[in-house]
N, C-alpha and C positions, 0 to 999 in steps of 0.2 A: 453639671452640678459641682460646686467648689469642694475641694477636699477640706477635712476638718482643720481647724487652726491648732497649731502646736501649743500646748500649755507647759512644755518642758522648761526647766531652768536653763537648759542649753541655749535657748533663744536669747539669753542675756549675755552670752559670751561675746566679748569684743574681739575683733580680728587683730592678730598680732602685727605690730608695725615692722617686726623683723621679716615676717613672711611677705608683707606688702612690698618691701624693698627688694626682697629676694626674687619675687616674681617679675618685678619690673626689670631687674638686672638680667634675668634670664632672656629677656627680649633684646638685650643690647650685646651683640657679639664682641664689642670692643671693651666691655665693662671689666674693670679690675674688681674682683669679688672679695671684699673685706667685710661683708655684712653677716656672714653665717659662720658658725663654729664647725667647720669641716676640715679635718686634717688634710694636708696636701700630700700625704704619703699613702700608699696602698696598704691594705690589710697585710700583715706579715705573711710571707710566702708559705711558711710551714702551717699556718692556720688555714689558709685556703686549701692547701694540699690535703690536710687532715679532713676537712669538711667534704671534699670531693671523694676521697677514699672511703670515708665512713658512709656517705650517701650511697655509693656504689655497693657497699657491703650490706645495705638494707636498713640503715638507721634513718628511716623516713616516715615512721608511723607516729601515732599518738604517744605521748609520755604522760606522767603524772602532771596534774595541774600545777604543782609546785616545783617541777623540774625533775630530771633524772637523779637517782640516788648517787651516781658516780660524780656528776657535776656538783651537786650540793655538798658532797663530802670534800671535793677539791676546793670549793669556795670557802667552806668552813676552815680548812687548813690554811688557806691564804689569809683569811681574816685574823686567825690566831697569830700567824707569823708576821704579817705586815702591819696590821692595825692594832695588835696587842689585845684583842678581845677574846675572852674565853667563850667560844661558841661551839656548837656541834652542827652536824648536817641538818638536824631537825629545826634549827634556828634560821635556816636559809630558805628563801622562796625565790626561785628563778622567774623572771618576768619578761614580758615581750617589750623590752627596752625599759630603761629607768623610768621614763615618763608613765608607762603603764603601771609600774609599781607605785609611783606617787599618786596617780589617780585612784588606784584601788585602795590605797591606805586612807585617803580622805573619805572615800565612799564607805569604807569599813568602820572608821573610828569617829566620824563626825556626821552631823545631819542638819536638817533645817533648824534654825534657831541658834546653831553653834557658829563660831567664828574661827577662822584660821588667821594667825598673826604672821605676816611676812615682813622681811626687810625691805626697805625702800632706799635704793633701787632693788628691783625684784626680777627674778626669772618669770616672765609673764605666763608660762604654761602652768605654774602653780596656781595662779589666780583663775585661769581658765578651768582647771580641774575642779577647783573649789566651787566656782559658779555652776558648773555642770552638775555638781552634786547637791545644789541648793544650799550651799554653805556660804555665810558672809565672809568678807575679807577685810581685815584691818592691817595697818602697817606700823612698823617702828623705824625711826630714821637711822641711816648710816651715812654720815656726812662726809663729803669729799675732803673737807679740811682735816678730818681725822683718818684719812686713807681709806674711807668707806668702812671702817671698823666701828660697829655700834658700841654703845655703852650699856651697862646693866641698868643704869637709872632710866635711860630712854626706853629700853625694852620693858621694864616693869611698869613704867608710866602708861604704856600702850595696852597693857593687859586689862580686860574688862570681865565682868561676870559671864559674858557669852564666849570668851576665848576658850577654845578646846584644844587647839594645836598651836605650838610655837615652832616656826620653821627657822632653821639656820642653814647657811650654805657657805662652806669653806673647804677648799678655795672657791671663791665666789664667782658666779656668773650673774651679772655682767662685769663686775668691777675688778676681779683678780685679787681682792682682799683675802688675807689669811687671818683667821681669828685666833688670838693667842690662847694658850691652855687655861689661863686664869679666867678669861672671859667665858670659855666654854664650860668650865666647872661651875661658874656662877650661873650660867644659863640653866644647867641641869638642876641646880639648887632652887632657882626661881620656879622652875616647872614643878618641882617637888612641893614647894610651899603653896603654889596655886593649883596644884593637882591638874597639870597639863601633860599632854603628850609632847615630846620633842621629836620633830621630823628633821633628820640631818641629811642634807643633800651633799653627798661626797663623790659626785661624778667626776670631779677633777682631782681626786686624791693623789694621783701619781704625778701630777704636773705642778711641782713646787720649785721655787727658785731660791728664796732667801731664808726659809725656815722649814722644818719638817712638818708634815701634816699631823694634826691631832684630831682624833674622833671624840665627839661628846660622849659616846657610849662608854668610853674608858672611865667616866666619872659616874656612871649610872649604877645604882645599887638595887633598884626595884623594877627594872624592865620597862621604863617609860620612854626610852629613846629607841626610835625606829630609824634605821640607817639605810640609805639608798645608794647603790653603786651602779656603774655602767661600764660596758665594754667599748662604747662608741668612741670616746676621746682617748683613752689609754692605748687601745689597740687599733685605732683607725677602723672601727667596725660600725660606723654610723648606720649603714644600710642593713646590717645583719639583725638589728633590733633585738638586743639582748641586754638585760640588766639583772640585778638581784637586790632583794631586800633582806636585811638581817634584823631579827627581833628575838630577844630572849624571853618573850611572853608567848607561851604556847597558844593562848587564845587568839592573839594577833595573827600568828602563822595560820591557824585554822581558818580564821575569817578571810585572810588573803587568798587562801586556797579556794574557798568557796566563791569569792568574787572572780577569781581567775577562771574557774570552771564556767561561770555564768557569762563571761565576756570573750575569752579567747580559747577556751577549752584547755590549751596548754601552750607553752612557748614552742617555737619551731624546733623540731628535733635536730635538723641539720645545723641550725645556728647553735644549739647546745653542744654539738660535737665540736664546732669551731671554737666555742668559748672554752671547752675543756682543753683543747690544744693550746689556746692562748694563755690560760692561767697556769698550766703545768709545764709549758715549754720555755724556751730561751726568752729572756727579757731584754736582749740587746737592742731590739728595735725601739722599745719603750725608752730606754736610756738615751739613745741617739736622738729621738724626737724631742724629748724634754730639753736636752742640751741645745738643740736647734731653736726651740721656742725661746729659751732664755737669751740666746744670742740675738734673736730677732727683737725681743723685748728691749734689750740694751741699745740696739741700733735705732729702733723706732723712737725711744725716749730721747736719745741724743739728737736725732734729726729734728724732732719737734722743738726741743730746747733751743737748737740753733736757729730755728725759724721763729721763735718767740711765741709758740702755741703751747699753752699749758696742758698738762695731762697728769693723771695720778698713776705713779709707777706701780704696776701690779706685782704682787709677791707670788702669785700662782695662777693657775688656769692659763688660757691663752687669749685674753682680751685686754684691751687698753681703752680706758675712758678718756676721750679727748675733749677739752673745753673749747667750744667754738663760740662762746658768748660774746667775744669781741666782734663777731660778725652779726650774730642774732641769737636770741634766746629761744627761737622757734626751731628746735632740732629737726623736726620733720621737714620744714621748709628747706633747711640747710642740706639735709640728706637728699631730698628730691632734686635740688638744684645741682648738687655735686654730681649726681648721676647723669642728669640731663646735659650739663655743660662740660663736665670734666671726665665723664665715663668712669666714675669711681662709686662703688656701692658700699655704704656703711649703714649701720642700724641707728635710727634716731634714738636719743636718750629717752624721749618721751615714751618709747615702747616699754621701758622698764620702770615707769612710775614718775611721780612728780620730782623726785630728787635727781632724776637723770636729765631733766630739761636743761637746755643750754649746752648739752654734751652729745657726743656720738660715740657709739661703741665700734671699735675696730678689732677684727680678728687677726691675731698674730699667727694663725695657722696657715695663712696664705704663703705662697712662694716668696722668698726674701726680696728678690728684685721687684716683684709686683707690689709687695707691701710698701717698700720705701718709695717707689714711684707714686703709689696711691696717696701716701701721706704727704708727699711733696705737692701733689695737686690739691689736696685738702688745705694745706697751708696757703697755697696760692689763692684759693677761694676765700679763706678767712681775710686775707689782705685786700682782696678785690670786691668784697661783698657789696659795698655801696655802688659799685659801677653797674650800669645796665648793659647786659650783653646785646650786641648788635647782630641780628640775624645775618647769616652768610649771604643771602640773596640780595641784601641791600647794603652790604658793607662797602665802605669807601675804598676804591682801588688804591 
């Protein structure tokens, strides 16, 4: 007897093009891995040591659904000191990775018939989380010609009566764009005028090159900005799965706690101890990593310029959007051929929305030598795109 058919909105989630390329690359032992945002350095040694020590001491049980009081207090202090926001521990919700926070917030504050407004290009997991919650998705453009920085006019033109949540991401994934303070102030004012939530994805807050990071919440006077942070990129803790949400609306914090209890019970207690060590301990590893990403950014942009391959110079995060339209506007076809023929994995621009088509995203978090070798092979393929590869078995001697 067949099982019942799923009627969940989750059946409408489209598979991410990033994951498709990642899984193909995992089968190729020769692949240069530039498709995923994975820091090439380990978690700082003092963080790992603290987690092991605290686990041995018994910090392995359940915690509050919103995180331990000690970690929430430490994160509130960091947000006051680094982000300039007046918050308390009660404004912080610790989450099972930033993505869990994003998904919980959509589920808590929007529903069927509502729409989430995303930038295009977009981080695809935002769309996936909205679709899973039965929420519609619309987009506003962020054009490459403007450095992928959107305009207020374009954002406002995309707002509809169904829009419930306006998402901004700075430093941006996938583009590396940094939104200036006047734009972010304008976004908050737009949201106030149209009575919207602002979800601010600040997972790359620490990785900036050309200008300081600015949080939209610094312009928020009525609690409509919900901010999302991550330990994954700043501290090379992708597998520890820990993030946090900051909201100065007590009702939002309460809702997030309820959704957390219903989905994961609580974040990992061991990961929370690691996060406490990360945020309160020395930050030398973070500064070293950011300097390394900036140097790789400069080297990558210079290499591509020398080869005549356009790209948009990122101001933050660790991604580079490379224009391959001289070869083809089908970014997925380009990425698949690049992996198959040249053993280089990149993410197709189409994975990030219509505005990403004709481009590919390259991670600058790869080892420097591998990054530059991979970009050289990418440039080779752009130049040779019209040529038909000859299988080795029938190649002319």
